[in-house]
C-alpha positions as a Markdown table, in Angstrom:
| # | Residue | x | y | z |
|---|---|---|---|---|
| 1 | Met | -63.3 | 276.1 | -138.3 |
| 2 | Phe | -66.7 | 274.5 | -138.1 |
| 3 | Arg | -66.8 | 274.0 | -141.8 |
| 4 | Ser | -63.4 | 272.3 | -141.9 |
| 5 | Val | -64.5 | 269.9 | -139.1 |
| 6 | Ile | -67.7 | 269.1 | -141.1 |
| 7 | Ala | -65.6 | 268.6 | -144.3 |
| 8 | Met | -63.2 | 266.3 | -142.5 |
| 9 | Phe | -66.2 | 264.3 | -141.1 |
| 10 | Val | -67.8 | 264.0 | -144.6 |
| 11 | Met | -64.5 | 262.9 | -146.1 |
| 12 | Ser | -64.0 | 260.2 | -143.4 |
| 13 | Leu | -67.5 | 259.0 | -144.1 |
| 14 | Ala | -66.8 | 258.8 | -147.8 |
| 15 | Ala | -63.5 | 257.0 | -147.2 |
| 16 | Ser | -65.3 | 254.5 | -145.0 |
| 17 | Ala | -68.0 | 254.0 | -147.6 |
| 18 | Asn | -65.3 | 253.6 | -150.3 |
| 19 | Ala | -63.4 | 251.1 | -148.2 |
| 20 | Gln | -66.5 | 249.1 | -147.7 |
| 21 | Ala | -67.4 | 249.2 | -151.4 |
| 22 | Thr | -63.9 | 248.0 | -152.4 |
| 23 | Ile | -63.7 | 245.0 | -150.2 |
| 24 | Ser | -62.7 | 241.9 | -152.2 |
| 25 | Pro | -65.1 | 239.0 | -152.1 |
| 26 | Ala | -62.3 | 236.8 | -150.5 |
| 27 | Lys | -61.7 | 239.5 | -147.8 |
| 28 | Glu | -65.5 | 239.9 | -147.2 |
| 29 | Gln | -65.9 | 236.1 | -146.8 |
| 30 | Leu | -63.0 | 236.0 | -144.2 |
| 31 | Ile | -64.5 | 239.0 | -142.3 |
| 32 | Asn | -67.9 | 237.3 | -142.2 |
| 33 | Arg | -66.3 | 234.1 | -140.8 |
| 34 | Ile | -64.5 | 236.2 | -138.1 |
| 35 | Leu | -67.8 | 238.0 | -137.2 |
| 36 | Gln | -69.6 | 234.6 | -136.9 |
| 37 | Ser | -66.9 | 233.4 | -134.4 |
| 38 | Trp | -66.4 | 236.6 | -132.6 |
| 39 | His | -70.0 | 237.5 | -131.8 |
| 40 | Val | -69.2 | 241.2 | -131.8 |
| 41 | Glu | -72.9 | 242.0 | -131.3 |
| 42 | Asn | -72.5 | 241.0 | -127.7 |
| 43 | Ile | -70.9 | 244.4 | -127.1 |
| 44 | Gly | -74.3 | 245.9 | -127.0 |
| 45 | Leu | -75.6 | 243.3 | -124.6 |
| 46 | Thr | -72.7 | 243.9 | -122.3 |
| 47 | Met | -73.6 | 247.6 | -122.4 |
| 48 | Leu | -77.1 | 246.7 | -121.2 |
| 49 | Gln | -75.9 | 244.6 | -118.3 |
| 50 | Glu | -73.8 | 247.4 | -116.7 |
| 51 | Pro | -76.6 | 249.8 | -115.6 |
| 52 | Val | -78.9 | 246.9 | -114.6 |
| 53 | Ser | -76.2 | 245.3 | -112.4 |
| 54 | Glu | -75.5 | 248.7 | -110.8 |
| 55 | Ser | -79.2 | 249.2 | -110.2 |
| 56 | Leu | -79.4 | 245.8 | -108.5 |
| 57 | Arg | -76.4 | 246.5 | -106.4 |
| 58 | Gln | -77.8 | 249.9 | -105.3 |
| 59 | Ser | -81.2 | 248.4 | -104.5 |
| 60 | Arg | -79.7 | 245.6 | -102.4 |
| 61 | Ser | -77.5 | 248.1 | -100.6 |
| 62 | Leu | -80.4 | 250.5 | -99.9 |
| 63 | Leu | -82.6 | 247.7 | -98.6 |
| 64 | Gln | -80.0 | 246.3 | -96.2 |
| 65 | Gly | -80.8 | 247.2 | -92.6 |
| 66 | Arg | -84.0 | 249.1 | -93.6 |
| 67 | Thr | -86.4 | 246.1 | -93.9 |
| 68 | Ser | -86.6 | 242.6 | -92.7 |
| 69 | Ala | -84.6 | 239.9 | -94.4 |
| 70 | Glu | -87.9 | 238.4 | -95.8 |
| 71 | Lys | -88.9 | 241.8 | -97.3 |
| 72 | Gln | -85.4 | 242.3 | -98.7 |
| 73 | Glu | -85.5 | 238.9 | -100.4 |
| 74 | Ala | -89.1 | 239.5 | -101.8 |
| 75 | Thr | -88.2 | 243.0 | -103.0 |
| 76 | Met | -85.0 | 241.8 | -104.6 |
| 77 | Lys | -86.9 | 239.0 | -106.3 |
| 78 | Glu | -89.4 | 241.5 | -107.7 |
| 79 | Ile | -86.5 | 243.8 | -108.8 |
| 80 | Gly | -84.9 | 240.8 | -110.5 |
| 81 | Glu | -88.1 | 240.1 | -112.4 |
| 82 | Phe | -88.1 | 243.8 | -113.5 |
| 83 | Ala | -84.5 | 243.3 | -114.8 |
| 84 | Lys | -85.6 | 240.1 | -116.7 |
| 85 | Glu | -88.4 | 242.1 | -118.3 |
| 86 | Phe | -86.0 | 244.9 | -119.2 |
| 87 | Tyr | -83.6 | 242.4 | -120.9 |
| 88 | Ala | -86.5 | 240.7 | -122.7 |
| 89 | Glu | -87.6 | 244.1 | -124.1 |
| 90 | Thr | -84.2 | 245.6 | -124.9 |
| 91 | Thr | -82.1 | 242.6 | -126.0 |
| 92 | Pro | -83.8 | 242.3 | -129.4 |
| 93 | Leu | -83.4 | 246.1 | -130.0 |
| 94 | Val | -79.7 | 246.1 | -129.2 |
| 95 | Arg | -79.0 | 242.9 | -131.1 |
| 96 | Ala | -80.8 | 244.3 | -134.2 |
| 97 | Ser | -79.0 | 247.6 | -133.9 |
| 98 | Ala | -75.6 | 245.8 | -133.7 |
| 99 | Gln | -76.4 | 243.6 | -136.7 |
| 100 | Lys | -77.5 | 246.7 | -138.7 |
| 101 | Leu | -74.3 | 248.8 | -137.7 |
| 102 | Ile | -71.6 | 246.1 | -137.9 |
| 103 | Pro | -71.4 | 246.3 | -141.7 |
| 104 | Ser | -70.8 | 250.0 | -141.7 |
| 105 | Thr | -68.5 | 250.2 | -138.6 |
| 106 | Val | -66.6 | 247.0 | -137.9 |
| 107 | Val | -66.3 | 245.6 | -141.4 |
| 108 | Pro | -64.6 | 248.6 | -143.0 |
| 109 | Ile | -62.1 | 248.8 | -140.1 |
| 110 | Met | -61.2 | 245.2 | -140.4 |
| 111 | Ala | -61.0 | 245.4 | -144.2 |
| 112 | Glu | -58.7 | 248.4 | -144.0 |
| 113 | Lys | -56.5 | 247.3 | -141.1 |
| 114 | Phe | -56.0 | 243.6 | -142.0 |
| 115 | Ser | -54.6 | 241.9 | -145.1 |
| 116 | Glu | -56.2 | 238.8 | -146.5 |
| 117 | Glu | -53.4 | 236.7 | -145.0 |
| 118 | Glu | -53.9 | 238.3 | -141.5 |
| 119 | Leu | -57.7 | 237.7 | -141.8 |
| 120 | Arg | -57.0 | 234.0 | -142.6 |
| 121 | Gln | -54.8 | 233.8 | -139.5 |
| 122 | Ile | -57.5 | 235.3 | -137.4 |
| 123 | Val | -60.0 | 232.8 | -138.8 |
| 124 | Ala | -57.6 | 230.0 | -138.0 |
| 125 | Leu | -57.2 | 231.2 | -134.5 |
| 126 | Leu | -60.9 | 231.7 | -133.8 |
| 127 | Glu | -61.9 | 228.4 | -135.3 |
| 128 | Ser | -59.1 | 226.5 | -133.7 |
| 129 | Pro | -60.2 | 223.3 | -131.9 |
| 130 | Val | -57.6 | 224.1 | -129.2 |
| 131 | Lys | -59.3 | 227.4 | -128.6 |
| 132 | Lys | -62.7 | 225.8 | -128.4 |
| 133 | Lys | -61.4 | 223.2 | -125.9 |
| 134 | Phe | -59.8 | 226.0 | -123.8 |
| 135 | Glu | -63.0 | 228.1 | -123.8 |
| 136 | Ser | -65.1 | 225.0 | -122.8 |
| 137 | Leu | -62.8 | 224.6 | -119.8 |
| 138 | Ile | -62.9 | 228.2 | -118.6 |
| 139 | Pro | -66.0 | 227.8 | -116.4 |
| 140 | Glu | -64.5 | 224.7 | -114.7 |
| 141 | Met | -61.1 | 226.5 | -114.2 |
| 142 | Gln | -62.8 | 229.6 | -112.9 |
| 143 | Ser | -65.0 | 227.6 | -110.5 |
| 144 | Ala | -62.0 | 225.6 | -109.2 |
| 145 | Leu | -59.9 | 228.7 | -108.7 |
| 146 | Gly | -62.8 | 230.6 | -107.1 |
| 147 | Lys | -63.5 | 227.8 | -104.6 |
| 148 | Lys | -59.8 | 227.6 | -103.6 |
| 149 | Ile | -59.5 | 231.4 | -103.3 |
| 150 | Ala | -62.7 | 231.4 | -101.1 |
| 151 | Thr | -61.3 | 228.7 | -98.9 |
| 152 | Asp | -57.8 | 230.3 | -98.7 |
| 153 | Thr | -58.9 | 233.8 | -98.0 |
| 154 | Gly | -62.3 | 233.2 | -96.4 |
| 155 | Pro | -61.1 | 233.3 | -92.8 |
| 156 | Ala | -59.4 | 236.7 | -93.4 |
| 157 | Ile | -62.0 | 238.2 | -95.7 |
| 158 | Asp | -65.3 | 237.1 | -94.3 |
| 159 | Pro | -65.0 | 239.1 | -91.1 |
| 160 | Lys | -63.9 | 242.2 | -93.1 |
| 161 | Ile | -66.9 | 241.8 | -95.4 |
| 162 | Gln | -69.3 | 241.6 | -92.4 |
| 163 | Asn | -67.6 | 244.6 | -90.8 |
| 164 | Leu | -68.0 | 246.5 | -94.1 |
| 165 | Lys | -71.7 | 245.6 | -94.3 |
| 166 | Gln | -72.3 | 246.7 | -90.7 |
| 167 | Arg | -70.5 | 250.0 | -91.3 |
| 168 | Ile | -72.5 | 250.7 | -94.5 |
| 169 | Gly | -75.7 | 249.7 | -92.7 |
| 170 | Leu | -74.9 | 252.1 | -89.8 |
| 171 | Ser | -74.2 | 254.9 | -92.2 |
| 172 | Met | -77.3 | 254.3 | -94.1 |
| 173 | Arg | -79.4 | 254.2 | -91.0 |
| 174 | Ala | -77.8 | 257.4 | -89.7 |
| 175 | Ala | -78.5 | 259.0 | -93.1 |
| 176 | Ile | -82.2 | 258.1 | -93.1 |
| 177 | Ala | -82.8 | 258.6 | -89.4 |
| 178 | Pro | -85.1 | 261.6 | -88.6 |
């Protein structure tokens, strides 16, 4: 059983290598244009953000009600600096890894799953002036919607958020009380 799994794995690697080796120059050029527009390397950067964001949330939560507001702010500022240092150290590593691995992972999949015509259509979509205009307006639209939602729901949500914070604080104090 183990040997058959290994054999299947080796065959899939060989198939992937063959697929990569047989990519036509036209297809390769289209895939490269897609990769330039898509910025697939950002997947790794997003993966870095998740644990850091969670650590920041947990830190903020643990500090609430345990120290003064001034100490909380100073500590969170210090923790924020740690996070910046972490990003400065790890971003180049993750970006380099993505750049190294994209040709052996993403490129063969795209070459196998898309025809040249489909790749041309993807390029046209990604390079579309309308898409670029839409993307440039996303922050403005998100901000406008966010402000309206906050205004609309604030009176109902704000007291509930304060209640939640108080309940969490009481639970935390009870948990750490001697």
